[in-house]
C-alpha positions, 0 to 999 in steps of 0.5 A: 401525538404518538400516533402521528409520529408513528405514522410518520415513521412508517411513511419514512420506512415505506420511503426507504423501502421504495429506495431500497428495492428500486432498481433491483428488478423492475421499476425505473432504472433511472430512479434512485438505486437500492443497496448495491450487490457489486462493488467496482474499483479502479486501480493500478495493477502491477500483479501478473499473478496472484501467487503471494510469494512472487515478487510483491504480488501479495500486495494485490492479493491483500488489496483485493480482500482475498488474503490476510496476515497474522496482524494488520496495521492501524492508522498509526501503523501499530500492529493489531490482531488479525488472524492471530488474536494475541502474541508474546515473545519468550524471555530469551527473545528467540521465539514468538508465540501467536494464538490463532483465532477460530476461523476458516479459510474460504474453502471451509478448512479450519485455520489452525496453528499447523495451517499457519506453520505450513503457510509461513514455511511455504513462504520461506521455501518460495520467496528469497525476500522472506529470508532477507526480512528475518532469519527463521530457525524453525516453527512448531504448532500446538492446537491454535498456537504457533511458535516461530523460533528465530536465529537471533532476536527479532524485535519487530517480528509481529510487524514483519508478519503483517507484510503481505508476503506472509499472507496465510494460505491453505497450503493443502489446497496448493496444486488443487487450486492454481494460486497464480491464476485462481488466487490463493485460498485465504481468509479474506472477505472475498474469493477470486472468481476470475483473474487477468491483469486487466480485470479481477472478479471476486465473490463474497467468501461464505466462510468469512468470520464477519459480515461481507457487505457485497455479493460481488467485487470487480477490480478493473485495471486502469493504469492511466490515472487520468482515465481512472479519474474519468471512470469514477466521474462517469460512474463506471467505478465506485472507487478510484485508488490514487487519483492524480493530484491534478484531478482531485479538483474534479471530486470536491463536491461532497454531495457526490464524492468522498476523498480519503487522503493522508500524508503517507509513509511513502517515499518516491525515490530513485535507487542509484547504481554505484557499482564500479565502472558506473558513472554514479560510482563517483560520489561527486557525480552523485552529489552533482546530480542531486544538487541539479534537481529542484525538488522544491519546485517539483513538489509545489508546481508539478505535484500541486503541493500534494508532495513534500520535497525530498531529502532524508530517507524517511518522511516527515510523517514518521518521528525520525528527526526529519527536521534535523536531518533536512537541516543538515542535508548536504545536497540541496538544489545548487546548480553552480555547485553541481557544475563545479563537482562535475568539473572536479570529477573530470567531466567537461563539455569538450565538444560543445554539445551541451553534455559533459564528457570524459575519455570521449564519452558523454555522462549518460544515465539510464533512468528506469521508471513506470507510468502506473503512478502519475508522479513517476513520469513527471519526476523522470522528465523533470530530472531529464530537464534539470540534469541537462542544465549541468551537462548530464544526459538522462535516458528515460526508459518506461517499463512495465512494473512486472519487470521492475523488480528484476531490473532492480535485483540485477542492477540494470540501471543507473537510476530506478524510481519507485514509490516505496513504503518506508514502514512495511512492517510497522517499523522502518527496519525492512526499508532501511535494509533492503536497498542499502545493507550490503548484499553478500552472496544474495543475502539482500537481493533488493540491493542491486546497486552495489552500495556498501558501507561497513558502518551502516551494516554494523548499525543494521545488525545492532538494530535487528536485536534492539527492542528498546524503541528509543534506542531503535530510533537513534540507530535508524537516524544514524543510518539515515545520516550515513546514506545522505552523507554518502549521497547514496539515494535520491529521495524526490519527495513524500506523497499524500495518498488517496482513495476517492469514492462516489456516494454509493459506498461508504468507509472507503478509506486509505491507510498509511501502509497502503495494503488495505484497499478493499475491506469488510468495512466498505459498505453500501451507502444506503446503510448510512442513508437509512440510519441518517433518516431514522436519526432525523425522525427521532429528532423530530420526535424529540422526547419520545424513546426509540422503542416507541418508534414503531419500526426498526431497520436492520442492516444484514449482509447478503450472506446472512440468508435472513433477508430478501435476496434483492436487498440488504435491508429488512424492515420490522414493524412493532 
């Protein structure tokens, strides 16, 4: 009996070998292909360069698997070790010490405490946004330890340093390598070979501290979500990030595709310009706009139940009393109330053109959006349609994502829509500050709206130094209540987010923070297939120990140098 099963195992191995080597030189190209050496991904690319301190371009650097931070976030947004293996706060809460793992940059240079120190200092020197996230005093380094001193206690510093703005790079290579065009020298599994906004080609990092499953990575920019979905269907890409709600039905065949979908920690929101002289400076006009929009129908019909209708600042996936705030939300859909508010504010349709006017001017709002995310033009057009019913004229302006940040900082809008992470640092603090804390002489450049509320600012200052989680929660809820009572923002909805892959790869999973698209965990699906076949054989051989199998199949990365160049698999027979 043993010999029979041993022969069966050998035959299974032979079959797996046939599959593994098919398409790797010779053979029928239409036959089942072996393990892939190239991973191809379709995304929306907003990055004009790969300089991580510019704009929000560090996000793409991390999403491409090039850069890593001191910490990363798990599926519940808890900060976990990444480049740092541990950290601790001082007794006076004025400094944090991080112990750095013994790893290397992609160029082979060791990652030391001094290297991390230089990288963080570079970020502060080049990125105004860093100063808005926390006030740095100074940094010291000792061997593999780096200590960050702040000007006041920062309860969430480890999480803040998980933001892609703080990707750790080899500063000494800056200038020798053009970070913007060639990518920074980082610690991720892949290194940039060539970059353009349309396409980024990468190779495996030979100095990575873990296995790199693919020799090559190709990231294609496919801004249109429908085109991105079609490319996945046709096999032109292996993974599509953020497939539109209306296209998800195309990928329900579990024998062909995997869908990783989660209730995100994102808001789709529109910043509202409340500067003096702007129509939305009047709270009644803001309320009228909010009450004119049927956000429930947008979520159910336009977005096919892949969104929850908006209201409070923070989504229901986070524990900040969403139900209570939604119950108290003052600006739910109410067309008649919207019309009455506009009339109270002095806006009437005096010329019968369908739009309210005052002092000879129509009530017009410039709505800035970009089309890289499928839901944004849908929300923009729905706003234009619904607002017209109460007499508000919406002028839609579709812009390239690369100019969006500048428009926001300069306040060149009435409404500016974005899909925004609400827990960029494992905590909402950064989010609740960036658009609503008062911008004093450039202290908070993302707030180009002119919104300012002293009570809100005081709570923000209190939050920054509060370490108790329960107290932090209470403060954030109070801040949310102020913003919604002021009608200071328009939250359209809270989306699901997704990553869809074909069966040639496995472990292509989306994370709440949306920083990790290409990771070391995405591997060729052949690995899974091979081991599933072995499991089947073991089941058929019930009662016989695996050591008597007569064979083993080992998965080894391409860079191990111990397996045949054309395959990820090595077969060993006893």
